[in-house]
N, C-alpha and C positions, 0 to 999 in steps of 0.2 A: 928151667922154669920161666915162664913168661911173666911179664910185669903184672898182668891182670891176675894170674894165678898166685903170685906172691902177695898181692893186695888182698885177695880172697882169703888167704890163710892167716893174715894178720888182723883182719877185722874182728872186733871184740863181740859183735853180734853173732850168736850161733847160727851158722848157715850150712846147708847141705844141698846137694843136687841129687834128685831122684829121677831115674829114667825108666822107660819101658811102659808096657800096658798090662792091665789085669794082673794075673798071677805072676807075670814076668817082671813086675815092677821091682826095682832094686836101687840101693844107694850107689851113686857113681863117685862122689867125692864129698868131703866135709872139711870145714876149717877147724882149727885148733879149739876155738871156743865151743863148737858143737861137740867135738870129741870129749872135751872136759865135762860138758854138761851131761852127756848121756853115759859117760864112763866107758867108751869104746874108742880104740885108736882108729885112725883113718883106714889102716889096713884091715882091721876087724870089720869095719863098716862096709868096705868095698864089696859089692855084690850081695849084701844082706838085704832081704825083703824088709821093708818098713814094718810090716805086720809082726815081725819077730822082736821088734824094739818097742813099739807103741801098742798099748791096749786099744781095742776098738778101732784099729786102723781100717779105713774103707777105701780101697783103690778107686772106686767110682766117685768118692767124695771130691776128688780133685776136679771133677767135671761139673759138680753141682754146687760147690761153695768155694770160699776162698780161705777159710780157717776153721779150726775145730780145737776143742780141748781134749786132752788125753793124759794118760799116766804112763810112766816107764814100767816095763815088765821086769820080772826077775829081781825085785827088791827083797832083801831078806826079811824085812818087817813091814807091815802095813803102814806104820807111822813114818817110815822112811820113804814112802812113795813120793815121787816127784810129779807134780801136775804141771803140764806144759800147754801153752797155747801155740799151736802150729799155724803158720800162715804160708801160703804158697802162691806162686804165679808161674804161668807157662814160660818156658825159654823159647824165644822165637828162633827160627832158622836152624834148629838142632837137627842132627841126622836121624834121631828117633825121638818120640815124645819125651820131653824133659821138663822138670819143674824145679824152681829154686825154692827151697824150704827154709823158712825162718822159724826158730824155736825160742819162745820166751818162757822162762821159768816163773810160774805164777803160784808156786807152792806157798811161799810166805804170805802173799796177798790173800790166798784162800784161807790160810790159818787166821789172818787178821779179821777177815769177814766172818769167820765162824766165831771168833772171840767176841766180835761186836754184836752178834746175834744172841750169844749166851749170857753176856753181861754188859753193863754200861761202859762204853769206851769213849773217852773225851777226844783223844786223838791218837794216831798211830803212825808207824812208818817202817822203813827198811834201812838198816844200818849195814854198810858193807864191811868187808873183813879188815879195812883200815880204820874203822870206827868213824866213818863219814856218813851222814844221812843222805841216802840217794833217792828216797821216796818219802813223801809226807802226805798223810791223809787226815782230813778234818771230819770228825763224825758228828759232833754235837751241833746244835743250831745256834750256838753263841760263841763264835770263834774267839779265842783268847791268845793262845801261845804264839800263833803266827803273827799276831799284831804286836807282840812284845819282842820277838826275835825274828831274824832272817833264818829260815829253817833249812831248806834243801841245800845240799852240797856243803854243809858245815860239819866240822868234826866236834867231838865231845869237848874239846878244849874251849869251844865257843860258849858252852852252856854251864860248865861245872868247874868249880875250884877243886884243888886237892883239899882233903883226902877223898871227897865224894867221887871225883873222876877216877881215882885209882881204885876205889871200891867197886865202881861200876865196871871198869875194864876187867878187874879180877873176876867179878861175877860172870861176865861174858865169856872170858877164857875158860872158866870152869864148866860153864854150860856147854860150850863147844866141845871140850874134852870128854865130858860124860854124856853128851847128846841128850840134854834134858831141858825142859822148860823151867824157868826160875823167876823169882820176883825180888824186887829191891825198892827201898825208899831212899831217895836222894834229894839234896837241896841244890837249887840252881844258883848261879851268880845273880847279882842284882839285875833285873830285867828293865831295860829302858830307863834306868835310874829311878825306878818307881817302886819295885817290889822284888823280894826274894821269894821263890816258890818252892814248895815241897811236892815232889812228884812220886806217885805210886806206879811203878813200871813192872809189867810182866813181859818177858822176852823169851824167844826160842831160836836156837841156831838152825840153819838150813845148809845143805851140802850139795855139791855137784855130784854127778854120777860116779866120778872117780874118787869120792870120799873126802875131797878137800872142802874146807869151810867156804861157803859162798857168801852168805850174809846172815843177818839176824832180823827177825821180825819183832816189833815191839808194840805194845799198847799201853796207854796211860789211862788208868781207871779212876784216879782221884788226883786232885790238885788243891793245895791250900797256900795261902799267903802266910809267911812266917816273919816278915819284917816288923820291927817295932812301930814304925810310922809308914803307913801305906796310903798312897793316893786313893781316895774314895772311889774314883772311877775304875781303878784296877780291882779293888775289892768287889765292886758291883759286877764287873766282868767275870771274876772268879766264881762268885756265888751263882750267877746266871749259868755259867758253864757247868758247874756241879749239879745244877737243877735241870740241865738240858733245856734251858729256856732262852728262846730267841727274843730279840727286841719286839718283834711283831706279836709273839705270844704274850709277853709281859704286858704289852699295851692292851691287848684284847682282854686279858683276864683281870686287869686292874682298872681299866677305863681311862688310864693316863695316855695322853697323846704320844704317838710314836716319836714325834719331834722332841718332846721333853725327855723321853727315855734315851734317845740317841745323844742328846746333849749331856745328859748325866753320865753316860758311858764314855763319852769323849772328853769329859772334864770341862766342858764349856759352861756347865752349871755346877758350882762348887757344892751347894747344899740345897736340896729342894724344900718346898714348903712342908709343914708338919704332916698334913694329911697325905700328901704324895709320898713322903718318906715312910709313913705307917703302912700304906697300901703295898708299896714295893717290898718292904721288909717282911711283912706278913706273908706275902706270896713266896718269898725265898726262905721262910722259916727261920728268920733271925730278928733281932731288934733293930730299930733305926740307928742306934748307937754303934752297932757292929759294923755299919757301913759308913756312917757320918758321925764320927766321935765328937 
């Protein structure tokens, strides 16, 4: 095995080489990550036409585009279907036409997008099998959580005390075991020394083609402050997030300057004038005392 071959097989990105033309197109080689993703060994893939593995595979598509979305064939249940984004590029100076194929599993992201369309989602992400957040997505127009925490590449230990962390891990383990979508309400640690939050989380496990757990998709559909004493700026951010209200929207609908709202959100103004407080609270369906006690 050459050094380049060894490197190819250890790269974590799913990679395969496809060779040939037209109906003679076939897999030449694949790395371990690709084999795990599609649930076929390298030996099983060798010589297999891609059209046997991917739905809607178009041999001519390699000449007219650089990527496409597809699903893996032969999955026992429709809900187990894996949606992949395939990207390819020609291999130069090969003995016959050859393409380097990269596969990205977008099943979890597709589920998150569907959840976001069917219900209000404040933020979402993908949690790997080690319970580390590998992707984070902000959906609402009033970002909150990412301003209180550093999100990506952080484990659950960063956000939750026991027993909430243990409850969440147990729920994730059971969801993976029974291949089901589940929901949980958990409380965070104190965020930025200003507020403790209650999160309403819906999550779903996703698997490689070989049946091993790959990661979890999650969406947060509600968030509340639960600390006894909360900085008004954090309360304002939470209420705006729950109302899917950006600073620009709040400014437009209340007639209050964007500069004033930004200063209130950033804590540069501790308490606004009475009329300003009334306008903001009314738009967020609370009383001024709920924000500025």
